[in-house]
DSSP file (Angstrom, degrees, kcal/mol; ACC not computed):
  #  RESIDUE AA STRUCTURE BP1 BP2  ACC     N-H-->O    O-->H-N    N-H-->O    O-->H-N    TCO  KAPPA ALPHA  PHI   PSI    X-CA   Y-CA   Z-CA
    1    1 A M              0   0    0      0, 0.0     2,-0.8     0, 0.0     0, 0.0   0.000 360.0 360.0 360.0 132.2   17.0   41.7  -20.7
    2    2 A N        -     0   0    0      2,-0.0     2,-0.6     0, 0.0     0, 0.0  -0.890 360.0-165.8-108.0 103.7   15.2   39.5  -23.1
    3    3 A S        +     0   0    0     -2,-0.8     2,-0.4     2,-0.0     0, 0.0  -0.803  10.4 179.5 -94.7 122.1   14.8   36.0  -21.6
    4    4 A T        -     0   0    0     -2,-0.6     3,-0.0     3,-0.0    -2,-0.0  -0.916  29.4-115.6-119.8 147.7   13.8   33.4  -24.1
    5    5 A K        -     0   0    0     -2,-0.4     2,-0.1     1,-0.1     3,-0.0  -0.560  39.5-103.1 -77.3 142.9   13.2   29.7  -23.4
    6    6 A P        -     0   0    0      0, 0.0     2,-0.3     0, 0.0    -1,-0.1  -0.442  41.4-111.0 -66.0 140.2   15.6   27.4  -25.1
    7    7 A E        -     0   0    0     -2,-0.1    -3,-0.0     1,-0.0     0, 0.0  -0.533  20.5-145.3 -76.0 133.2   14.1   25.8  -28.1
    8    8 A I        -     0   0    0     -2,-0.3     2,-0.1    -3,-0.0    -1,-0.0  -0.881  27.7-119.4 -95.5 120.4   13.4   22.1  -27.9
    9    9 A P        -     0   0    0      0, 0.0     3,-0.1     0, 0.0    -1,-0.0  -0.364  24.7-124.0 -64.6 133.7   13.9   20.6  -31.3
   10   10 A A        -     0   0    0      1,-0.1     3,-0.1    -2,-0.1    -3,-0.0  -0.493  33.1-100.3 -73.4 143.8   10.8   19.0  -32.8
   11   11 A P        -     0   0    0      0, 0.0    -1,-0.1     0, 0.0     5,-0.0  -0.298  45.7 -96.5 -62.5 149.6   11.1   15.4  -33.8
   12   12 A H     >  -     0   0    0      1,-0.1     4,-2.2    -3,-0.1     5,-0.2  -0.265  30.9-114.1 -63.3 154.7   11.6   14.8  -37.5
   13   13 A R  H  > S+     0   0    0      1,-0.2     4,-2.2     2,-0.2     5,-0.2   0.876 117.8  53.8 -59.8 -38.7    8.5   13.9  -39.5
   14   14 A A  H  > S+     0   0    0      1,-0.2     4,-2.4     2,-0.2    -1,-0.2   0.898 107.8  50.6 -64.6 -39.5    9.9   10.4  -40.2
   15   15 A D  H  > S+     0   0    0      2,-0.2     4,-2.6     1,-0.2     5,-0.2   0.902 109.2  51.4 -64.2 -40.4   10.4    9.9  -36.4
   16   16 A Q  H  X S+     0   0    0     -4,-2.2     4,-2.4     1,-0.2    -2,-0.2   0.914 110.8  47.9 -62.1 -42.2    6.8   11.0  -35.8
   17   17 A L  H  X S+     0   0    0     -4,-2.2     4,-2.6     2,-0.2    -2,-0.2   0.893 111.1  51.0 -66.5 -39.1    5.5    8.6  -38.4
   18   18 A K  H  X S+     0   0    0     -4,-2.4     4,-2.5     2,-0.2    -2,-0.2   0.923 112.2  46.2 -63.5 -44.1    7.6    5.7  -37.0
   19   19 A L  H  X S+     0   0    0     -4,-2.6     4,-2.4     2,-0.2    -2,-0.2   0.888 112.9  50.2 -66.6 -37.9    6.3    6.3  -33.4
   20   20 A L  H  X S+     0   0    0     -4,-2.4     4,-2.5    -5,-0.2    -2,-0.2   0.914 111.1  49.2 -64.1 -42.7    2.8    6.6  -34.7
   21   21 A A  H  X S+     0   0    0     -4,-2.6     4,-2.4     2,-0.2    -2,-0.2   0.905 110.5  50.7 -63.4 -41.5    3.2    3.3  -36.6
   22   22 A A  H  X S+     0   0    0     -4,-2.5     4,-2.1     1,-0.2    -2,-0.2   0.917 112.0  47.0 -63.1 -43.2    4.6    1.6  -33.5
   23   23 A G  H  X S+     0   0    0     -4,-2.4     4,-2.5     1,-0.2    -2,-0.2   0.897 111.3  51.4 -63.8 -40.3    1.7    2.8  -31.4
   24   24 A A  H  X S+     0   0    0     -4,-2.5     4,-2.9     2,-0.2     5,-0.2   0.883 108.1  52.3 -64.8 -38.4   -0.8    1.7  -34.1
   25   25 A I  H  X S+     0   0    0     -4,-2.4     4,-2.4     2,-0.2    -1,-0.2   0.929 111.3  46.3 -63.7 -44.6    0.8   -1.8  -34.2
   26   26 A V  H  X S+     0   0    0     -4,-2.1     4,-2.3     2,-0.2    -2,-0.2   0.926 113.9  48.6 -63.9 -43.8    0.5   -2.1  -30.4
   27   27 A L  H  X S+     0   0    0     -4,-2.5     4,-2.4     1,-0.2    -2,-0.2   0.924 112.7  47.2 -62.3 -45.3   -3.1   -0.9  -30.5
   28   28 A L  H  X S+     0   0    0     -4,-2.9     4,-2.8     1,-0.2    -1,-0.2   0.882 110.7  52.8 -64.1 -37.9   -4.0   -3.2  -33.4
   29   29 A A  H  X S+     0   0    0     -4,-2.4     4,-2.2    -5,-0.2    -1,-0.2   0.897 109.7  48.5 -65.3 -39.4   -2.4   -6.1  -31.6
   30   30 A L  H  X S+     0   0    0     -4,-2.3     4,-1.5     2,-0.2    -2,-0.2   0.917 112.5  47.9 -65.9 -42.3   -4.4   -5.4  -28.4
   31   31 A V  H  X S+     0   0    0     -4,-2.4     4,-2.6     1,-0.2     3,-0.3   0.934 112.7  48.7 -62.6 -45.7   -7.6   -5.2  -30.4
   32   32 A A  H  X S+     0   0    0     -4,-2.8     4,-2.4     1,-0.2    -1,-0.2   0.865 104.4  61.0 -62.7 -36.1   -6.8   -8.5  -32.2
   33   33 A F  H  < S+     0   0    0     -4,-2.2    -1,-0.2     1,-0.2    -2,-0.2   0.900 114.7  33.8 -57.5 -41.9   -6.0  -10.1  -28.9
   34   34 A Y  H >< S+     0   0    0     -4,-1.5     3,-1.0    -3,-0.3    -2,-0.2   0.806 114.6  56.4 -86.5 -30.4   -9.5   -9.6  -27.7
   35   35 A V  H 3< S+     0   0    0     -4,-2.6     3,-0.3     1,-0.3     2,-0.2   0.900 109.8  46.8 -66.6 -39.1  -11.3  -10.0  -31.1
   36   36 A F  T >< S+     0   0    0     -4,-2.4     3,-1.6     1,-0.2    -1,-0.3  -0.188  71.3 133.8 -95.2  42.2   -9.8  -13.4  -31.5
   37   37 A S  T <   +     0   0    0     -3,-1.0    -1,-0.2     1,-0.3    -2,-0.1   0.666  62.3  67.6 -67.8 -15.3  -10.7  -14.5  -28.0
   38   38 A A  T 3  S+     0   0    0     -3,-0.3    -1,-0.3    -4,-0.1     3,-0.1   0.683  89.6  81.0 -76.7 -17.0  -12.0  -17.8  -29.4
   39   39 A H  S <  S-     0   0    0     -3,-1.6     5,-0.0     1,-0.2    -3,-0.0  -0.336 101.4 -67.2 -85.2 170.2   -8.5  -18.9  -30.4
   40   40 A W     >  -     0   0    0      1,-0.1     4,-1.8    -2,-0.1    -1,-0.2  -0.236  37.4-134.9 -57.7 140.5   -5.9  -20.4  -28.1
   41   41 A L  H  > S+     0   0    0      1,-0.2     4,-2.8     2,-0.2     5,-0.2   0.890 104.0  57.1 -63.9 -40.4   -4.5  -18.1  -25.5
   42   42 A L  H  > S+     0   0    0      1,-0.2     4,-2.5     2,-0.2    -1,-0.2   0.908 107.1  47.9 -59.8 -42.8   -1.0  -19.1  -26.2
   43   43 A V  H  > S+     0   0    0      2,-0.2     4,-2.4     1,-0.2    -1,-0.2   0.906 113.1  48.4 -65.1 -41.5   -1.3  -18.2  -29.9
   44   44 A R  H  X S+     0   0    0     -4,-1.8     4,-2.4     2,-0.2    -2,-0.2   0.902 112.2  48.5 -66.0 -40.8   -2.8  -14.8  -29.0
   45   45 A V  H  X S+     0   0    0     -4,-2.8     4,-2.7     2,-0.2     5,-0.2   0.919 112.0  48.7 -66.0 -43.2   -0.1  -14.1  -26.4
   46   46 A I  H  X S+     0   0    0     -4,-2.5     4,-2.6    -5,-0.2    -2,-0.2   0.923 112.1  49.3 -62.2 -43.3    2.7  -15.0  -28.8
   47   47 A G  H  X S+     0   0    0     -4,-2.4     4,-2.4     1,-0.2    -2,-0.2   0.912 111.7  48.9 -61.3 -42.5    1.1  -12.8  -31.5
   48   48 A L  H  X S+     0   0    0     -4,-2.4     4,-2.5     2,-0.2    -2,-0.2   0.918 112.0  48.3 -63.1 -44.2    0.8   -9.9  -29.0
   49   49 A L  H  X S+     0   0    0     -4,-2.7     4,-2.4     2,-0.2    -2,-0.2   0.893 111.6  49.9 -65.0 -39.7    4.5  -10.3  -27.9
   50   50 A V  H  X S+     0   0    0     -4,-2.6     4,-2.5     2,-0.2    -1,-0.2   0.929 111.6  48.6 -63.6 -44.2    5.6  -10.4  -31.6
   51   51 A A  H  X S+     0   0    0     -4,-2.4     4,-2.5     1,-0.2    -2,-0.2   0.913 112.1  48.2 -63.8 -42.5    3.7   -7.3  -32.4
   52   52 A V  H  X S+     0   0    0     -4,-2.5     4,-2.6     2,-0.2    -1,-0.2   0.897 110.8  52.2 -64.3 -39.2    5.1   -5.4  -29.3
   53   53 A G  H  X S+     0   0    0     -4,-2.4     4,-2.4     2,-0.2    -2,-0.2   0.911 110.6  47.1 -61.7 -42.8    8.6   -6.6  -30.3
   54   54 A V  H  X S+     0   0    0     -4,-2.5     4,-2.3     2,-0.2    -2,-0.2   0.911 112.2  50.6 -64.4 -42.3    8.1   -5.2  -33.8
   55   55 A A  H  X S+     0   0    0     -4,-2.5     4,-2.6     2,-0.2    -2,-0.2   0.904 111.2  47.9 -63.7 -41.3    6.7   -1.9  -32.4
   56   56 A V  H  X S+     0   0    0     -4,-2.6     4,-2.5     2,-0.2    -1,-0.2   0.915 110.2  52.3 -65.3 -42.0    9.7   -1.6  -30.0
   57   57 A A  H  < S+     0   0    0     -4,-2.4     4,-0.5     1,-0.2    -2,-0.2   0.900 112.3  45.7 -60.9 -40.1   12.1   -2.3  -32.9
   58   58 A I  H >< S+     0   0    0     -4,-2.3     3,-1.2     1,-0.2    -2,-0.2   0.924 112.4  50.4 -67.3 -44.0   10.4    0.4  -35.0
   59   59 A A  H >< S+     0   0    0     -4,-2.6     3,-1.5     1,-0.3     6,-0.5   0.841 104.0  59.0 -64.9 -32.8   10.4    2.9  -32.0
   60   60 A L  T 3< S+     0   0    0     -4,-2.5    -1,-0.3     1,-0.3    -2,-0.2   0.663  93.2  68.2 -70.6 -14.0   14.1    2.3  -31.4
   61   61 A R  T <  S+     0   0    0     -3,-1.2    -1,-0.3    -4,-0.5    -2,-0.2   0.463  88.3  85.5 -82.5  -1.0   14.9    3.4  -35.0
   62   62 A T  S <> S-     0   0    0     -3,-1.5     4,-2.3    -4,-0.1     5,-0.2  -0.487  92.7-110.5 -93.9 169.3   13.8    7.0  -34.0
   63   63 A E  H  > S+     0   0    0      2,-0.2     4,-2.3     1,-0.2     5,-0.2   0.912 121.3  49.5 -63.9 -42.7   16.0    9.7  -32.4
   64   64 A L  H  > S+     0   0    0      1,-0.2     4,-2.4     2,-0.2    -1,-0.2   0.900 110.6  50.5 -62.6 -41.4   14.0    9.3  -29.2
   65   65 A G  H  > S+     0   0    0     -6,-0.5     4,-2.6     2,-0.2    -2,-0.2   0.894 109.6  50.2 -63.7 -40.9   14.4    5.6  -29.2
   66   66 A A  H  X S+     0   0    0     -4,-2.3     4,-2.3     2,-0.2    -2,-0.2   0.903 111.8  48.2 -65.0 -40.8   18.2    5.9  -29.8
   67   67 A E  H  X S+     0   0    0     -4,-2.3     4,-2.3     2,-0.2    -2,-0.2   0.897 112.3  49.3 -65.2 -40.1   18.4    8.3  -26.8
   68   68 A T  H  X S+     0   0    0     -4,-2.4     4,-2.5     2,-0.2    -2,-0.2   0.918 111.4  48.6 -64.8 -44.0   16.4    6.0  -24.7
   69   69 A L  H  X S+     0   0    0     -4,-2.6     4,-2.4     1,-0.2    -2,-0.2   0.898 111.1  50.5 -62.9 -41.0   18.5    3.0  -25.6
   70   70 A E  H  X S+     0   0    0     -4,-2.3     4,-2.2     2,-0.2    -1,-0.2   0.901 110.6  49.9 -63.3 -41.1   21.7    4.9  -24.8
   71   71 A F  H  X S+     0   0    0     -4,-2.3     4,-2.6     2,-0.2    -2,-0.2   0.925 110.8  48.9 -61.9 -45.8   20.2    5.9  -21.4
   72   72 A V  H  X S+     0   0    0     -4,-2.5     4,-2.4     1,-0.2    -2,-0.2   0.903 111.3  49.6 -63.5 -41.2   19.3    2.3  -20.6
   73   73 A Q  H  X S+     0   0    0     -4,-2.4     4,-2.1     2,-0.2    -1,-0.2   0.896 111.9  48.6 -65.1 -39.1   22.8    1.1  -21.6
   74   74 A G  H  X S+     0   0    0     -4,-2.2     4,-2.2     2,-0.2    -2,-0.2   0.895 110.6  50.9 -65.3 -40.4   24.4    3.8  -19.5
   75   75 A A  H  X S+     0   0    0     -4,-2.6     4,-2.2     2,-0.2    -2,-0.2   0.895 109.9  50.0 -64.9 -39.9   22.2    2.9  -16.5
   76   76 A R  H  X S+     0   0    0     -4,-2.4     4,-1.7     2,-0.2    -1,-0.2   0.896 109.4  51.6 -64.6 -39.5   23.2   -0.8  -16.9
   77   77 A A  H  X S+     0   0    0     -4,-2.1     4,-0.7     1,-0.2    -2,-0.2   0.910 111.7  46.6 -64.1 -40.9   26.8    0.2  -17.0
   78   78 A E  H >< S+     0   0    0     -4,-2.2     3,-0.7     1,-0.2     4,-0.5   0.862 108.3  56.4 -67.7 -35.4   26.4    2.2  -13.7
   79   79 A L  H >< S+     0   0    0     -4,-2.2     3,-0.9     1,-0.2    -1,-0.2   0.842 101.5  56.9 -65.7 -33.1   24.5   -0.6  -12.1
   80   80 A R  H 3< S+     0   0    0     -4,-1.7    -1,-0.2     1,-0.2    -2,-0.2   0.757 101.4  58.3 -67.8 -23.6   27.4   -3.0  -12.8
   81   81 A K  T << S+     0   0    0     -4,-0.7    -1,-0.2    -3,-0.7    -2,-0.2   0.620  81.2 109.5 -81.1 -12.9   29.6   -0.6  -10.8
   82   82 A V    <   -     0   0    0     -3,-0.9     2,-0.9    -4,-0.5    -3,-0.0  -0.418  65.4-140.4 -68.6 135.1   27.5   -0.8   -7.6
   83   83 A V        -     0   0    0     -2,-0.1    -1,-0.1     0, 0.0    -2,-0.1  -0.859  22.0-151.4 -95.8 106.9   29.1   -2.7   -4.8
   84   84 A W        -     0   0    0     -2,-0.9     2,-0.0     1,-0.1     0, 0.0  -0.513  19.4-106.6 -81.0 145.9   26.3   -4.8   -3.3
   85   85 A P        -     0   0    0      0, 0.0    -1,-0.1     0, 0.0     2,-0.0  -0.308  34.5-110.9 -69.6 154.7   26.4   -5.7    0.4
   86   86 A T     >  -     0   0    0      1,-0.1     4,-2.3     4,-0.0     5,-0.2  -0.263  31.1-103.1 -76.2 171.3   27.1   -9.2    1.4
   87   87 A R  H  > S+     0   0    0      1,-0.2     4,-2.5     2,-0.2     5,-0.2   0.908 123.2  51.4 -62.1 -41.5   24.5  -11.4    3.0
   88   88 A A  H  > S+     0   0    0      2,-0.2     4,-2.6     1,-0.2    -1,-0.2   0.913 110.2  48.6 -63.8 -42.7   26.1  -10.9    6.5
   89   89 A E  H  > S+     0   0    0      2,-0.2     4,-2.5     1,-0.2    -1,-0.2   0.906 112.1  49.1 -63.2 -41.3   26.0   -7.1    6.0
   90   90 A T  H  X S+     0   0    0     -4,-2.3     4,-2.4     2,-0.2    -2,-0.2   0.915 112.2  48.3 -64.4 -43.3   22.4   -7.2    4.9
   91   91 A T  H  X S+     0   0    0     -4,-2.5     4,-2.5     2,-0.2    -2,-0.2   0.924 112.9  47.9 -63.1 -45.2   21.4   -9.4    7.8
   92   92 A Q  H  X S+     0   0    0     -4,-2.6     4,-2.4     1,-0.2    -2,-0.2   0.923 113.0  47.7 -62.8 -44.6   23.2   -7.1   10.3
   93   93 A T  H  X S+     0   0    0     -4,-2.5     4,-2.3     1,-0.2    -1,-0.2   0.910 111.7  50.4 -63.7 -41.7   21.6   -4.0    8.9
   94   94 A T  H  X S+     0   0    0     -4,-2.4     4,-2.5     1,-0.2    -1,-0.2   0.920 110.8  48.9 -62.7 -43.9   18.2   -5.5    8.9
   95   95 A L  H  X S+     0   0    0     -4,-2.5     4,-2.7     2,-0.2    -1,-0.2   0.897 110.1  51.4 -63.6 -39.9   18.6   -6.6   12.5
   96   96 A I  H  X S+     0   0    0     -4,-2.4     4,-2.5     2,-0.2    -1,-0.2   0.919 110.9  48.5 -62.2 -43.0   19.7   -3.1   13.5
   97   97 A V  H  X S+     0   0    0     -4,-2.3     4,-2.3     2,-0.2    -2,-0.2   0.926 112.1  48.5 -63.8 -44.1   16.7   -1.6   11.8
   98   98 A I  H  X S+     0   0    0     -4,-2.5     4,-2.2     2,-0.2    -2,-0.2   0.927 112.5  48.3 -62.4 -44.8   14.3   -4.0   13.5
   99   99 A I  H  X S+     0   0    0     -4,-2.7     4,-2.7     1,-0.2    -1,-0.2   0.913 111.9  49.3 -62.1 -43.4   15.9   -3.4   16.9
  100  100 A M  H  X S+     0   0    0     -4,-2.5     4,-2.8     1,-0.2     5,-0.2   0.875 109.5  51.9 -65.5 -36.7   15.7    0.4   16.4
  101  101 A V  H  X S+     0   0    0     -4,-2.3     4,-2.4     2,-0.2    -1,-0.2   0.917 111.4  47.1 -64.8 -42.3   12.1    0.2   15.4
  102  102 A I  H  X S+     0   0    0     -4,-2.2     4,-2.4     2,-0.2    -2,-0.2   0.935 113.5  48.0 -64.1 -45.8   11.3   -1.8   18.5
  103  103 A I  H  X S+     0   0    0     -4,-2.7     4,-2.6     1,-0.2    -2,-0.2   0.938 114.2  45.7 -60.8 -47.6   13.2    0.7   20.7
  104  104 A M  H  X S+     0   0    0     -4,-2.8     4,-2.7     1,-0.2     5,-0.2   0.881 111.3  53.5 -65.3 -36.7   11.5    3.7   19.1
  105  105 A G  H  X S+     0   0    0     -4,-2.4     4,-2.2    -5,-0.2    -1,-0.2   0.919 110.7  46.4 -62.1 -43.5    8.1    2.0   19.4
  106  106 A L  H  X S+     0   0    0     -4,-2.4     4,-2.7     2,-0.2    -2,-0.2   0.917 112.6  49.9 -64.9 -43.3    8.6    1.4   23.1
  107  107 A L  H  X S+     0   0    0     -4,-2.6     4,-2.5     1,-0.2    -2,-0.2   0.923 112.7  46.4 -62.5 -44.1    9.8    5.0   23.7
  108  108 A L  H  X S+     0   0    0     -4,-2.7     4,-2.3     2,-0.2    -1,-0.2   0.878 111.8  51.9 -66.1 -36.3    6.8    6.4   21.9
  109  109 A W  H  X S+     0   0    0     -4,-2.2     4,-2.5    -5,-0.2    -2,-0.2   0.928 111.3  47.1 -64.0 -44.4    4.5    4.1   23.8
  110  110 A L  H  X S+     0   0    0     -4,-2.7     4,-2.5     2,-0.2    -2,-0.2   0.902 111.9  50.4 -63.2 -40.8    6.0    5.2   27.1
  111  111 A F  H  X S+     0   0    0     -4,-2.5     4,-2.6     2,-0.2    -1,-0.2   0.888 110.3  50.5 -63.2 -39.1    5.7    8.9   26.0
  112  112 A D  H  X S+     0   0    0     -4,-2.3     4,-2.6     2,-0.2    -2,-0.2   0.914 110.0  49.3 -65.1 -43.4    2.1    8.3   25.1
  113  113 A I  H  X S+     0   0    0     -4,-2.5     4,-2.4     2,-0.2    -2,-0.2   0.911 111.5  50.2 -61.2 -42.6    1.4    6.7   28.5
  114  114 A L  H  X S+     0   0    0     -4,-2.5     4,-2.5     2,-0.2    -2,-0.2   0.928 111.9  46.8 -61.8 -46.3    3.1    9.7   30.2
  115  115 A L  H  X S+     0   0    0     -4,-2.6     4,-2.6     2,-0.2    -2,-0.2   0.897 111.4  51.7 -63.4 -40.2    1.0   12.2   28.2
  116  116 A L  H  X S+     0   0    0     -4,-2.6     4,-2.3     2,-0.2    -1,-0.2   0.924 110.7  48.5 -61.7 -43.9   -2.1   10.2   28.9
  117  117 A W  H  X S+     0   0    0     -4,-2.4     4,-2.0     2,-0.2    -2,-0.2   0.908 112.4  48.5 -62.0 -43.0   -1.3   10.3   32.7
  118  118 A L  H  X S+     0   0    0     -4,-2.5     4,-2.4     2,-0.2    -2,-0.2   0.905 110.9  49.9 -65.9 -40.7   -0.6   14.1   32.5
  119  119 A V  H  X S+     0   0    0     -4,-2.6     4,-2.8     1,-0.2     5,-0.2   0.905 111.1  49.4 -64.3 -41.4   -3.8   14.8   30.7
  120  120 A R  H  X S+     0   0    0     -4,-2.3     4,-1.5    -5,-0.2    -1,-0.2   0.864 110.5  51.2 -65.5 -35.4   -5.8   12.7   33.2
  121  121 A M  H  < S+     0   0    0     -4,-2.0    -2,-0.2     2,-0.2    -1,-0.2   0.918 114.8  42.6 -65.8 -42.5   -4.1   14.6   36.1
  122  122 A V  H  < S+     0   0    0     -4,-2.4    -2,-0.2     1,-0.2    -1,-0.2   0.907 120.8  39.6 -71.8 -41.6   -5.0   18.0   34.5
  123  123 A T  H  <        0   0    0     -4,-2.8    -1,-0.2    -5,-0.2    -2,-0.2   0.616 360.0 360.0 -88.2 -11.8   -8.5   17.1   33.6
  124  124 A G     <        0   0    0     -4,-1.5    -3,-0.2    -5,-0.2    -4,-0.1   0.458 360.0 360.0  89.1 360.0   -9.4   15.1   36.7
């Protein structure tokens, strides 16, 4: 039997260049943010956000970006299907958990006291 690993397709050269360009834009924006530290913080933050937005837009134009976007959209669709508990259900569940933690804490404390008593009996 000849077991071979399935081939993972390499990204296209154009996709690699796009991702490299997006990374370079973010890196340059970060460098510019600190180089121009004498300027207003608001202007630097806006410039950084714009550069990151451009980099994300470029990265989304790749095959990997399209797959990531499709995944995020699918995850959002699944999240909309979740039936979230009501406030009353959340409160009841929280109270049950708190009560159980207190009960288990008391039981473990009592068990610890019992073990301490037994050890003292054995060791004198």
